[in-house]
N, C-alpha and C positions, 0 to 999 in steps of 0.2 A: 779637536776643540778649536773654536774660532777666537781670533784676537780679542774681540770685544768681550767674550766670556772670560778670557784670561784677565783682562783689564778689570772687569767687575769683581772677579773673585780675588784678585791680588791687591787692588787698591780700593780703599774706602774713600770715595770722593766727597762724602758728606763732611761739611765743615771747611773744605778747601776753598780758597779764594778763586775768583775768576782767573786771575793771573797765574796761580798755581796750576789750574786745569789747563790753561793754554800753553804753559811751559811743558806739561806732560803730554798733551795731545796735539799741539800745534794750533794754528788758527782755525776757527770753525768755518764751515761752509757758508757761503752767501746763498741763502735760500729762504723762501717764504713758508716752506713746509714746517708746520708745528712751531713757527717762530712767534715769540712774544717779546715784550720789552725786557722781561726778566729771565731769559734763557739763552743758551747757545745750542746750536744743532750741528751734528756731524753726520755726513752721509757715510753709511757703512757698506753699501753695495746691495746686490740682489738678496731678496728674502731667502732664508735657509729653508730647505725642504726639498721634497721630490720634484715639485713643479713650481719653481719660483716665479711668481707673477707680479710681485710688488717689490719695493725697496725697503731696506731697514735703515733706521736713523737712530742715533744716540741723542736724546734730548736731555739737557742738563739744566735744571731750574735753580735759580739763585734767590736768596732772601734779600731784604733791604740793605744788608751790609755786604752784598756781593759775595756771599758764601753759599756753597752748594747746600740745598736743603732736600733735593730729590733728583734722581736720574733714572731713565728708563729707555729701553730699546723699543721703538715703535715701528710699525709698518704703515705705508701709505696706500 
C-alpha cells in the first residue's frame, strides 16, 4: 500500500481547515500543476503502475471558509 492510500483511507480530510491539513501533511509544493486560488497541491512521486510515465499529485480543494470540500489524486 502507498502512503497516500493509507492517508486517504485513515483520515477524512473533508471539513478540515487549510491549517489542519498543512499541520498533518506539511507545506504544499510550489507548483503550477493543477493549482488554483482555492486549492493546495502535493507532489507524490512517479505514477504507480508497471510503466510509470507521469507523476501523481494530491490536489486538495477548499471552500470559501478554507475548509476541505474535495481531494483527489491526479496524474499529469
